[in-house]
N, C-alpha and C positions, 0 to 999 in steps of 0.2 A: 535409477533409484536415490531417493529425494530422502536427507536420513536430518531427520531434528535432537537434536544435542541438547538434552535439559539436566537442571539442575538446581537446585538453592542455589543463592547466591556463593559467588568467593570458592568453591568448588573446582577451579578451571576449568570452566566452559571453554570459555575464549582462548585461552592458552594455547589448549585444547588443538580449537579449532584452527590457529595461526600455522602451529604444529604443520599441518596432515594438510594445509589448503594454500598458503601462505597468504593469506589473502590481505594480511595487516589488520587485522581488527583490532577495537580500544580495550586493551585488559587495565584495569587499575584494582585495587584494595581497597572499593567499599563496594558494595550493594549497587544493583541498577548501572554497572556503568554501560551494558548492554544496553540501549531502550528498540532501537527500531532492529530486526533480528539480522545476520549476517548471511549473508551467504559466497558461498567456495564452492567451487566444480577441479575435482581432481580425478589425472587420468589411471587408469585400474592397473598394477604393477602386474606386467605379464610378462614373465620373461620367453613363454612362446611368439610372442610378437617378431620379438629381437632374431632370434632364431630363423621364422618367418621371411623377413625384414634381409638376413645376412641372403639365405638361400633366392629371393625374388627379384634384391635389389627392389624394391619398389619409387614411385615418387611421390606417395605418401603415405604415413603411419596413423591409422588412425584407431586405439585404445578405447576402451570402455569409456567411461566415466560416472563419477558419485558426485553426487553433490549433493552437500554438506546446509545445514543452516544452521546456526547461533543464537539459539531461544535464548531470552534475556532471562536469570535467574528467578525461580519461580518462588513464590513464599507460602505460609500455614496463609487461609484466607480464600487466594488466589482463584477459586471459584466463582465469590463474591467478588469479583472487584479487587481487592488488592493488591500491590505492589504494582497496577495495570495490568493482572492477569485476568483477566479475558481476552485483553487483547493479544499477548503473549499464548493463553490456549490457543486462539485462532490458527495462528502460527504453524502449531504442532498438525491440526488436523490437514492439512496438505503437505505432508509427510508419510512416507511408505512404513516410517516404521524409528524407531524412536530410541536415541542412544542416551540413554540416560549415566552422567555421570559423578558420580557419587566421592568424595575425600573421605582417604582411609589415610592415614597419617595425619599428627598433633601436630602441630605452632602459633606460636603465641606471637608470628608477625604477620599471622590470614584474621583478618575481621572476620569474623562466622554471627550469619542472623541468629543460627539455632549457639545456645553455651558454649557443649563439650559435641567434642567429635562422638558419632553416632550415628554409623554409614544404615543401620536398620533404622532406627530413630528414622533418617535423614531419607533415604527411600520409602519409610511409610509417611510420608511430609507429603512427596508428591505426588505418589502413586493415589494417595486421600484427595488432590486437587483434581488428578485426574477426575478419579471415580463421580465423584462431587458433579461435576460440571457432566458427564455424559447421565448423570441423573435426575435435572434437570434435561437435558434434554429429551430425554422419553419422558422425561414426565411430559412437556410441550406438545409432541408428539402421540401419549395418552390421548391427551385433551382434544385436539383435532381428531383424534380416529372414531373416540368418544364420542363423538355428533355424529358425524356420518354410521356409525354401525347399528344407531337408531332408524335405518334404515330395513336393516333383517339381512343386509346383505352377507352373504357366506363368505365370500371373498377378504371382507373388511372387515366382520366377525374373528375370523381366521388369526386375519393381523396383528389382532388386538391384542387378541390372546396371545401371542408371541412379544410382543411388548411386552404386555404384560409379566412375562416371565425374563423380561432381559432384568426389567426394575425389582425384581424378587430379589435375581440373580447377581445386580449392584446394589441394592441393598441386604447383603449378606457381604457388605467388602470386597465381592469378588470380581475378578477382569475382568470385564463384554469377552476378552478372547477365551477363557478357559470356558465357554459355557457352548456344552451339543447342540447345534441343532440341524432341522433337516436342509432339504435345499432352499425348501421356501423361507425358511427362517431366515435361514446364512442372505438369503438376498434381504431379507430389509433388515440384518445388522449391516452388510455394505450402507443401504442407505441411510444409513443414523449416525455415519463418519466416526463413531464413537472413538474418543482416544485410548481407554484401553481395552482397544479389539485391537490397536497397534503392535503388531511384535515389537518387543525389546529386548535390548543388549545392555547389560549395563558395563561400566568404565568402571572401576579402581583405580582411581587416581594418586598413588602411590608416590613412596615419599624414595630417592636416589637409592640410602642403604638395602632396598629389600626387593629392585629388577631380579638380580639372579635368582631369587624365593621369594615370590611374591604372598605365598602359604602362609612362609614362617609368624607374617604377618597377621595382628590377630581381629585387627580392622578390616582384612580379607576377606580372612573364614567367617567373617560376620555377614559377609558382606554376599560371598557366593551360596552360604546360607540362605540366604533371601533370596536368591535369582532360581537356586534349586528348586525352593517349591512353587515359586513359580515358572518352572520349563522357560526362563529367561539364560539367554546371552552371555556369560563373562568372561571379558577380556580385562589384563593387570595393562596400565602401563604409567607410563610419569610423564607429566607434560611438561615439566622442566628439561629433562633430557629429549623428549621429543623435540624440545623447539630450537635443542644444540643438532640434534640429529640431521633438520630436516634444511640446515645450513651448511650440510657437508655434500661430495662428492657424492657418485654412487662408491666410485673405489673407499673412500677416506668415512660410509657410513659404512661398507661390512667389514672394517677395522674396528672399530668403533662400540660394537656390536659383539661381533666377535672379543673385545676387552672386556665390555660388561658383560659376557654370560648369556647371553638373547641371542634368541633365533633372528630374528623380522621385526622391525618396527612396531611404533603400532599402529599407524595405518595403512600396515601390510594387515595386522591382527585384526581392524578394525575391517575389514572392507574382504575378509575370510569370514568370520563371524556375522557377515552382513549375505550374503551371499548367501551363506548356509542356514541364516535364520529365516531368507524369504524365499528358498528354496529354489535360486537363481544356479545358471550358466551358462559358460562362452562358447556360441561355436564359433568358429572363424574362415572366411575368406582372405584370395592371397594370389595374389599376381603382379605384371610391374606395373601397377599401374597403383595399384594400393595394399595391403594388407591390414588387415581389419579385424578387430574383434566386435562381439555382437552378441547382447546377454536379451538369458529370452528366461523364462521358470519351465525349471525339469517337467517332462510330460509332455514342451511341447511338440507338436508334430512338422513334419517339414512345410509345407506350404504353408503353413501362421510362420516360419519361422524364414521364410521365403520375402515376407511378407512384411518382414522386419525391414529391409532391406527398399522396398517397395511397392504398393499395392499392387501394380501390373503383377510382379514378379508369384503375387500368393495368388490372382484371379486364373493367370494364367499357365499355372503351373502342371508341368509335363514332367517331372522324374529330379531325386538330388542325385549330384553326381562327389561320391565323399569318400576322401582316407581319414581312417583316424591318426593325429598329428605327431603318437608317437612311429607309427610303423612308416610314414611320412619320413622323417627324421632318420629314423632305419634306414632307409632307402636312399637320401641323400638327393632326387629329385623326385618329383610329380610322375615321370615320366618312369624311374626305374619302379614305382611304386606301381605303379599300371601293367606294367610287366610283368608283374609278379603274384598279380591279378587283386592287390588287395584298396585297389579304386572299386570302392560299388556303389551298382545303381538303385537307389532307394525309390522308395514310392508317396504316396499320398499317408500312409499311414505308417510310415519313417518316425517313429518318438526319439529325436537329433539329442545327442551323448551332447558333453563337455569336453569340445577341443575338434568334435569332430570339422576337415577342413573340408570347406563346398566350397563346388560349385552350381548354380541353380539353371535347370532348363527351364525357360517356360514358353508361349508363344499367346499373343495377344491379338 
């Protein structure tokens, strides 16, 4: 999973990026401190791996990972190249989802490209630049397809019609992800790699004063209305506090979070929201050599899940031996779970569930 962190300059993108990845990207109080995208990979927090490691004492523990890309601040006119916008926009196209950071607190100490704090206005500025870039991309594709459509080929004519419906949708200032298309239309939409087709999680960068009750802040409520209208995700994070949290050991971190009156760190909240938004789950493999989490799309069947481990596992798939994580923990050992009939043998049509502890049987 690759998440692109975007937003206006000086809204806290790089601070958040550093806090969750510990990558040490440069942060400064001026626009365009970030030019080239910073990339950091982090482990997905999963206490199930810790408990499986206690059970199996493996040689290796391998969590699922998420790649974060800190993309330079976009400004009005980015789609026309303002602030190196075209270059920055191309970095977003490579991501699976967009993490849109919006500043939700006032401070005279922070330089702003815009004159006042306006979450709705800030979100609109970024979204319009993404949309205008998409519109230009669709126009170019329509021009090429229109020339080919002169041959009268039905398939090309159908594609042109779909492209024109996408353009009309964008011209209404609506993101591509909100357009309903048939299966063929969806395939055409995916081939365009549109920015507004990507799922979005809004991150309200809040002040320390409201971490225990973010919705008490009018700026957060304003951004929540934007997210709700777009059917996008929303989490609230204080970037400055996240920097402090990132420097603590686990025990200290939990105590610090408790004192603040919050349940989880920004990283935990962001990853949980990302998994939910992208429809992802994790299945687990466990043994004396390795305990590992594997990320798959919700609805993935057993052979395709096996293919995540190795293509030979999918080609020669015979069956999957599965025990639910909670059942395994309740029994204490794999053998005890088997004796109670909780280890199931599943075939090719089995749809994987989050937390399935799995052993794949295959023959190549």
